[in-house]
N, C-alpha and C positions, 0 to 999 in steps of 0.2 A: 133683352137689354135693360128693361126696368128692374127685373129681378137681380141682375148683376150689380146695378148701382145700389140697390137696397142692401145687398150683401157686403159691399165695400164701405158703406156709410159708417157702420159702427167702428170699423178699424180706423178710419180717418179721424173720427171723434176721439178715440183713445189716444192716438198719436198727438193730436192737437192739445188735448188736456195735459199730457205728459210734458210737452215742450213748454206750455204756459207755466206749469208748476215749477219746473227747474229754473226758468227765467226769473220767477218771483223770489225763489230762495236766494239766488245769486244777488238780486238787488237788495234784499232785506239784510244780508250778513254784513257787519261793519268791517271796515278795512283794518289790517293788523296795526297794533299800537306802535308808534315810533319811539325809539329809545330816548329816555330823558337825558337832557344835557348834564354833564358833570358839574358838581358843585364848584362855584368859583372859589379860588384861593383867597381873594380879598372880599371883604363884605361889600354887598351891593350898596349903591347910593340910596339914601332914603327917598321914598316916593314923595312927589310934591303934594302939599296939603290941598285938599279940595277947596274950591272957591265957594261952593254952596253947602249948606247944612244938609247932611244925608237924612233921608226919611227913616224914622225908627221902625224896626221890623214889627210886624203885627204879631200878636200872641199866637203861638202854634205854628208859625211859619219858619222855615229854615233860612239862615242868613245867606246872603248872596255868595256864590262860589263854594258852598259847603258840600261835602260829599255825602251820599246816602249812608245810613248806618251799615257798619260791617265792611265798607269799601275803603281802600287806601286813598289818601289825599293825592291830588294830581302831582306828578313829578316824583312821587315817593316809590321806594323799592319794597317789595314784599319782604316779610321777616326772613333773615338768613341769606339774603341775596344782595347785600351791599357790596359794591365793588371795592377793590383795595384802595385805601386812602380815604374812603368816605366813612363817616361815623353816623350812627343813628341819631334822630332828632333828640336834643337834650343831653347828649353824651359828649364828654370831652375826649379828644384823641390823646394817646399816650404822650406825656410830657407837657400837656396844656391845661393843667388843673388851675382853677381860679386862685388868685392870691388869698392866703389866709385859710384855705380849706385844707383839711387833713387829708393826707395821701390815702387814697383808696383805689385798689386795682379794679379796672374795668374787665378783667379777665378772671375766670375761676382759678382756684388754687392749682398750681402745677401746669397751667395752660398758658403761661405768658409767652408771647411769640418769641421765636428764636432770633437773637440779635437785638432785641429791644430790652433795655434795662430801665429800672425805675429811676425817675429823675432825682437828682441830689439836692435840688433847690427847694424841696418841700419843707413845710413847717416841722419842728421836732415832734417826737411822739408825745402823746398826752401823758399827764402824770399817772403813775401807777403801772406803767408798762415795764420798761427796763431803766431804772434810775441810773444816771451817770453813764449811759451808753455812749459810745462813740458815734458821732454824727455822720461819719463817712462809711459806715458798714450797715447794710440793710438786709432784712430777711422778711419773707412773706408770712403773715400770721393769718390763718383762716378765721372765719367768724366764730367768736366765742372761745378762741384758744387762749387769748391773753386779755385780762381785764382792762377795759378802757379802749380796746381797739375799735375800729370802724365796724358798724353792724354787718357789712358784707365782706369783711376781711380787708387787709391792707398791708402796706410795707411798713415795718417798724425797725428802728435802729437797734443794732445788737452790739454788745461790747466786743472789742477786738481782743483776741488772745494776747496776753502779755508775754508768753513764752512757753516753753515746754515745761510740764510739771516736774518738780524736783524729784530726781531719782533717789531711791533709797540706798543705792550703792555709792560709796562703800564705807563701812564703819569699822570693820575688823578684818584681820587676816591671820591665818595660821599657816606657817611654811616650815619646810625642812631643808637644811643646807647640806647637800651631798658633797660639796667641795671640801668641807672640813674633814671628811674621812681621810683625805691624803695626809692630814696632820694628826691622825688618830684622835679625832674629836667627833662627838655626836652633838649637833647643834640644832636647836629649835628656835623659831622666830615667831613671836606673837606681837602683832602691831595693831594699834587702835587709833582711829582718827579722832580729832578733837572737834566734833560737831561739824559746822559748816566752814570752819577755818582750814586753811591749807597746811595744817600741821598734824603731826602724829607722834605717838610715844610707842617705842618698840622695846621689847625685852628679848634678849638673846642668851639664854642659859646654855652652857656647854658642859659636857662630861668628857674628861680626859682619861683615856684607857691605855695609852701607850705613847711611844715616841717614834718618829720616823727615822731617827738616828740609830745606827748599830751600837750595841753595848750600852745603850741608854734606855732607861725605863721611866715613864712618868705616869702618876696616878693622882687625879684630883679633879678640880672643877673650875669653871669660869662663870662669874655673874656679870653680865653685860647689859647694856641698854643704849638707846639712841633717841634723840629728838630730831624728827625729820621735817623738812620744809619742801613743799611741792610747788614750784613756780607756776605750774599750770592752773592752780586754783582749786584743785580737787585732791583731797588727801587719798593716799593709797593707790594713786593712778598717775602714770606718766613719770616725768623726770623728777628726781629728788636729790636733796643735799641733806646729809645727816651728820650731826655732831655725836660722836661715839665715845663711850666710856665703859671700861670694864675692869674687873679685879679678878686676877687669876691666882690660884693657890694650888700647888700640887707637890707631891713628894717625888724627887728625882733620885734615881739610883744609877751610878756609873760603875761599870764592871771592867776589870782588866783580865784578859784571858790570852795566854800565849799558846793555846792549842791543847794544853794538858789540863785545863781547868782554871778557875779564878785563882790568882796569885798576886800578892802584894799587900801593902798596908794602907789604910785610909789616910788621906792627907789632912792638913789642918782645916778645921771647920766642919768636918764630917761628923755625923751623929756618932756617939760612943757605941751604940749597938750595931754599927755597920758590920757586915760579915767580912771575912777575910777576902781580899781581892776586890772589894767594892767600896764605894763611898755613897752614902745615903744622906740627903739633906732636903729640908723643906724650902721651897722656892715660892715667893709671892711678890706681886707688884701691881699697882694700879697702872692702867694704860689709857691714854687719851689720844683721840685722833679725829679726823674728818673723812667722810666718804661721799662719793657722788655716783649716782646710778639711775636706774629707771625700773619701773614696774609695769608689766604688760598683762592686761586682764583679757581673757578670751570669753567675753560675754558682756551684754549691755547692762545687765543688773548683777554682775558678779559672776563668780565661777572659778575656773582654773586660772592660775596666775603664776607668772615667773618674774622674780625680782633679782637683779644682779647689780653689783657695784664694786668699786675699787677705791682705795684710799691709803692714807699714811698715818701712822701713830707713833707714840713714843712711850717707853716704860719709865716710870718715875723712881723705881727702887734702885738701891746701890747694887754694884756688881756682886754676884753670888757665884764663887768658883767651887767646882768639885774636882777632886784629884785622887788618883790611886798611885802610890809610889812603889818602886821596887824594894825588895828586902835586901839589906846589907848585912855584913858580918856583925856590925855593932847591934843591929836589931836582933839577930839570933842570940848574941851574947847577953843582951838586955832581957831576953825572954819574951819578946813581943809575940802575942798569941797568933797573930795573922802571918808571922814569918817563921815557919818551922825550919826553913833552910835559907841560906844566903844565895843570892843571884850573882851572876858575873858582873864584872865592872862595866860591860857595855849595855846592861839592861836599862831601859827607860820606862818611865811611868806614863799614864794617860791622864788627861784633864779636859774639862769643859767649863765655860764661864757663861752664866746667864746675866743679862743686862749689862754687858760690858760696853765699851765705847762703840764697837761696831754692831753689837746686838741690841743696843738701846732703841734704835729706830726700827719700827715694825712696818711691814707691808700688810695692810688690811685688805681682805677680800671677802665678798659675800655673794652667795648664789642660793636663792630661796625658791623652792618649788612647793606650791600648795594651793590654797583656795582663798578667795577674797569675797566677802559679802557685806 
C-alpha cells in the first residue's frame, strides 16, 4: 500500500504543477483592447481650467498620461489603419485646407481618390508657375515639376484651351473641268485663298479646239477669272459665290455642204481668204457674270475635292454674223472664184450669229475635279 502511494505521488505533483501554471498564465494575460470611439464631427468642448496650480514635473520624469517610447498614444490607430473619414493627427481632410495656405495634395501623384476633386476655393498658384492661367482649371504637379510649386506636389491652375489649332487647309486648289468637254473646251481651274479671309482668286484658262455645232469649227482660247466669297468663313471650302469675268477669242469657220462638197460664196464680213463654200471670221468678246456653288473636300487637311456651280452671264460685244450664200448666175458671170457654177433658184444659204439678241445671255456652268491643300 505504501509503495503504491509513493508511485502515485509524483504523478499527482506533475498534474498539480501543470494546473497551477495554466491558471497563472490566464490571470497574467491582459484583456483584448476595446475599439477606440470614432472621432467626433464637432470639436469637443474645452476642458475646465484647473483650480490649483499643477506641480511641475521633475527632471527625467515622464509627463502624466504619456505613452512609453515607441508606443501609439491612447485612442490612436496604428499607421495605415485609419478608418474611412478619419484623418491622421495634424493632417487636413480633402477640401478643408486652412485659409491662406497653398493647395497641396495629401495624396501621392496619380492616387487621388476616385470621386474626390481638388477644391476650387484655394488660393491662386504662386508666381512663376503658369502666368495668366484660368482659375477654374486645375492639374496636379508632382514635386519639383514646376518652379514654385509646393515641396510635396500640389494642384496648380492650368490655362484653358482657347480652341482647336488653326488648320493649314486650305490655301490653294488645282482642278480640271470635264463638263466643258461637251462644248469642245479644255478648262483648268487654279484657285488661291486670300489668307484667313473668306475670299479667293481663281483663274480659269480654256483652250477651244472645236464646236459642238455641225458645219461649224472654232479654234481659240478663253482667259477667265473669278473672285470668290465663302459665307462659311473658310476659303476654298463649302458654299461660295463668285463674280466671274472672261475674254474669249477664237476663229470660227462656217461651211455650206449640199452633200457633194462645200459650195457657195462667203457672205459680207467674212475674211477675204475664206475658202469656197465657207465663211471664216474672228470672234471675240468679254463676258461678265455671277455664279453660285459649293466645294466639297474629302479630307480634314485637304485632298481630293469636287467643286461645282451654275450661273448666268452676258457678252458685251456687238453681234458677229457668219454666212455662206448660194451662187447665182450673176456670180458666175462676174467670175466669182467660189462660184464656178450657178445654183437653182430654190437654193438657200447658211448663217450663224454670235452675240445676237438671243445669244448675248450665256448660261455659265462649272464642274471642277482635283485637289485642295
